[in-house]
Structure formats: structure tokens, C-alpha cells
N, C-alpha and C positions, 0 to 999 in steps of 0.2 A: 427708132427701134432696130432690137439684134435680130437678127437673121433666125432662131428660136422663136421668137417672140411672132414675129412675122408669120411660120411656118405654121404654130397654134393659133393663131387667128384664123390663116387660110384653113387648117382642119376642122376646126371648129364652124365655119360659114359652111362648108361640103357638107360638114354632119348634121348643121341642124338642117340648113336647104334642102333634103335628100322625104323630109315625110312630107315638105308641101305640095310633091309632085302627085300626091290622094286627093281626089278632087270631093270640094260640095262639104254638108255636112262630118261624114265618115274622116275624110281627112283632119278636118276641122279635129273632131274626137280624135284620134289618132294622135295628133300633136300635144295632145290636153295631160290623155292620160300617160302617155309618152314620158311627156316633163316631169309628171310627179313620180314614174315609177327612176327617173331618170337623176332623182336626188342621193348625193352621196348623203351614207350614215357613217360618220366617222368615228373610228374606233380607237380607244386610249385606255390604254394600258397602266392602272395606278396600284397604287396599294390595297384599294376598296376592293376591288376587281374593276372590269371594263367597263369602263365609261363612253357613254356614244353622243354622239353631236347630229341635229342635222344640218345638213351646209347645204344648203339653197344658193350657191353665189359662191364666189372667192372668196368673201371676207369671213365669212361663218367657218371656211373648213381652213384659212388662217388663224384666226382665233383660237380655233381644235388644233389642230398641229403645233400650236405654239405654247400651248396651257402650262408648259412646265421653264419655259424659256422666256417666256415674256418680262414675267411679274414672278419670279419662284419664289420672293420675297412673301408673297398672299399664297401661294401653296403651302410654304412653313408654317405661316399664320395659322392656317386651316388645321392642319397637321396638328397644332401643338395645341388645338383646344380640345375639349375633353367630349364624348359622346354625345352627352347628356344637354351639352350648350344648344343656345337659341340665336341663331346666326340673321342679324337683318342686312339683308344686299340690297342697299340703298344707287340706284342707277346700274343695275343687273346686266344691263344690255340683252345678249343674248343666252344669260343665265348657264355661264361660263364657270363660274365657283361657287353657283348659286346649286348646281347640279354636282360636283364633285363631293361639296360638303354633305351633300344629302343622299350622296350613294356611303358615306362615311356612317351616315346616321344620323347625324345632325336633324334639327330643324328650322326650317329655313324659310324667312320671310323674305320672298324677293319683290322688289318695285321698280319697273319699269314702265314708262310711260308711253315712250314709241309703239304705237299699233304693230310695225313690220316686225320689231325684236319682239313682244311681246307673242307674235305668232311660231316663231323660232323658240321661246324659251316656253312653250305648252309643250310645242314637239319634243323637246327634249326633255323635258319631265314624262311625256308620255312615254317616251319609248326607252327610258332608265325603268321602269315604274318606280317612281317616285310624287308621287300625287300624295302620300300619307305622310310623305318629309318635307319638299318642297312649294311653300305656296308663293302663286301668281298673282300680285297686286298689280295692275295695270294703272298706277294710277302714279302723280307727281310727289316728293316731298321737299318740303318747303319751312315758311318761321310761320305761318299761319293759313286757315281755312281760307281756298278762293277756288273761283275757275279765271280762268287765264288761257294762256297756248302756248304749244308743244314749237316752239320755230326752230323748223331741221336746214342743217347747209345739205342734206345728202338722204336721201331716198333708197338709199342701196340697203340692203337685207344686211344686218349686221353692222350699221354705221352707228358713227357717234357724233357729237359738236351739235349737238340740241342743245335748245337754251330753256329751260322753261319761268315765262313771263307774264305776269296778269295782264299786258299790252299787247299789242301789235306791233312787233321793231323790223328794222331792216337788214343789220346784221347782230350775229352771234361773235361773242369772244371780244377781246379789245388789244392793239397793239398787230403784235404777229400773230395772233391768235382768229383777229378775225375772217371771219367769212360770212359771204352771201346768203340770207334765208330764201330758201328756194321752195318751200312749204311749211305749213302751219298745222296743227292739230288741237282743237280745243281739248280740253284737260283741265279737271282739277287737283287741287291740290290738296296738300293737311300737313298738318307737323307730326312733327313724332310724338308730343306729351299729349298732343288731343286723342292721336292715335290710341294710345294706352290709357286715356281717361274714360273720354267716350267712346270707346269703341270696345275695352277690352281688349286690345295687341297684349300680348304676353312679351314682359320685358324683356330685351334684348340683353344675353350674356354679351354678344359681339358686334360692332355693327363696322360693314367695310361703308365709303361712301367716296364716289367714283361717280361727277357728275359735271356737268361744266359752266361756269359762273356763278352759281349762286351755292358752291361748297357754305358757306357764312350763314348764310341764309337759315340753313338745312342744320347747322350744327345750333344756330342761338334759336331754332325751334324746338329741343330738345334739353331744356335746362333740367328743367323736374328732373330726364332720364340720366342726365349726366348726373345728378346726385344720388340717384338709388345703385347703394355699393352691389348691385345684380347685375351691372353694369361693369364688366374686366378690362374693353379694351375695345380702340376704335382704329379703323384702318383710312387715313384719308388721303386722296390725292392732290398738292396743292403745287403752286409756282411759285419758289424760293425768292423770287424779285418784289414779286408782290407785298405790298400793307398789310394787305387784309390775314399774311400767311401770319406773322409775328402775332398780331392782336388775337388770333383764333388758338396760337400754342400756349398763350396767356391766359387764355378765356378757360381751356380744357385744363391746365396746370392748376387754376385757384378751384377747378370742379375736383381736383383729387388725379386725372389723367393725365402723369405725365410723358415728354417724347421720349421713346426709348428707341427707337431704329427710325433713322432717315435712310432710305436705298431709290436705287433709280433704274426701273427699267433700261437694258441695254439697247433697246429698240429707240431708244430718245436721246441716246449722248451724241448721235450727228445732226440730228432735225432742230425744225424750230420750236421741237417738246425738250430741249436740252438744258431748259430750268426748272422741269418738271419732277416733283421727287411722291415716293411715297412716304407718308410719314405716319410712323404704329405707335399708340399710346396704351398703356397701360396703367393700372394701380400699381 
């Protein structure tokens, strides 16, 4: 551990210990209210105005601070959309890009099954006054309507590497991505086509998919939507070494959505995610 990190941890321990000196209920009440008031509201200057992120914990803050650098191709993709376009953000996490598109003036449907992250998305929608632009749906998207579990490798706010599955599983991911499941959350999943046909969801102009392990199931569950010319493009995170990646590229191509660009986050290049890329498809 670096000296800076040690000093930081010591300072954090001292700072968090001081309020505990106050005894009884008053002390607990003071700590509870202080914790809420100390949450960082990070402000990011964008071409559409100031964007605020509710950062309870270091991961949401890191996501906010790297909005333009972690996946610049995602920002470019949204910037090139029309203000009147509709975006479906499947695997929205803390709503990083949902509220960015919402601030632009777009209509956004954010799908995120993790209860921990939907709390943060809700706060991000609220503090940016985007309730009329961004709609949060705390459900999973898959290839059929079903009940299952969101199997989670972390309960950290802003965390990822969670997999929806209809059964209880011990690990998420395969090979170098395999992580132990430490928590599971009951969850309903819906297919994109079902949401549009049965529940009258707006047909999206663009779909972003950033989930773990079931990207193929999500895509195969939107066959009719892919045939709709209203849909202009898809942004999909995939591992270039997996067999299903080529199958998905071929499937989307047959639906009229050609691979336009393949880019990688600079944060992935020297990590175990170095074979993951963002695939951008368009008509």
C-alpha cells in the first residue's frame, strides 16, 4: 500500500470516528443525517449544460470523473443522435449515459435490475430534473418474460459484473471473468419485443447494451424490433474471443444492422478485460 493511501485511510478513519463520540440516539441520528449530507454531488460540464451525479461511494465518483475518458465512443454516439431520438439504455448501471442523453433533451428508457444502482439512477434523474426525459425501469431484459435472480458479485454502489439467470448460480462469467456470487436478488425479466407489443413501450431509435453474460439472449429477444426501420443503431459491449460474438455480428447484419465501428476503452487495454470491445452497429 502506498504512503498516500495509508494517510488517506487513517484520515478517513479519524474523520468517521469523531461523530461516534456522541452517545445514544442523538449520536446515531447525527451520524445518519451527516452521512446523507456528506454525499458528493459531482458536477460535470457538458456541451448541454452542467450534469450532476449523486456519488455515494468511490465507484459512482470514479464513473462521474471518467464520463468523457472511459468510453469516449459512447459519448460520441449519443452526441450524433437527434434530440428527438429515443434511447434504450439496457444495463444502465448508475445511469451515467442515460442522464447525459436526457440532458441533451432525448427521451431515455433506462433498464437496470440492481436495486443498489437503481437508487443512484433515481437520485441522478432527480437532481438533474430529468423526470420527463429519463424513465427508470428496475427490471432485467432477456429473451423471454420470466422470473429469476440477479446474481451479484458485489454489493458496492455503482458495482457491475452481475448476471440475470432463471436459476441460482454460484459464479458469474466464464474463464478469466469468473467471479463468485455473493448476493442474489429476485428479479423479473422481459424481452424487448414483449415490452413493445404487450406494454406499448416506444420503439427505440437506438439501443445500448452493456450487461454481463446474456448479451446474446437480449439481442435474440428483440428480433421484431431489429426488423423495424425505426431502429437506427445498437451499441454493444462484447468479447472478441467468444464464439457468440461473431454469431451476434452475423445475426445483426442479417437484420440490416452492419458493424460500423469497433473500439476499446483505454481502461481495458492492460486489464483482464483487454479482449472486450464496444461494437457499434448502424443501418
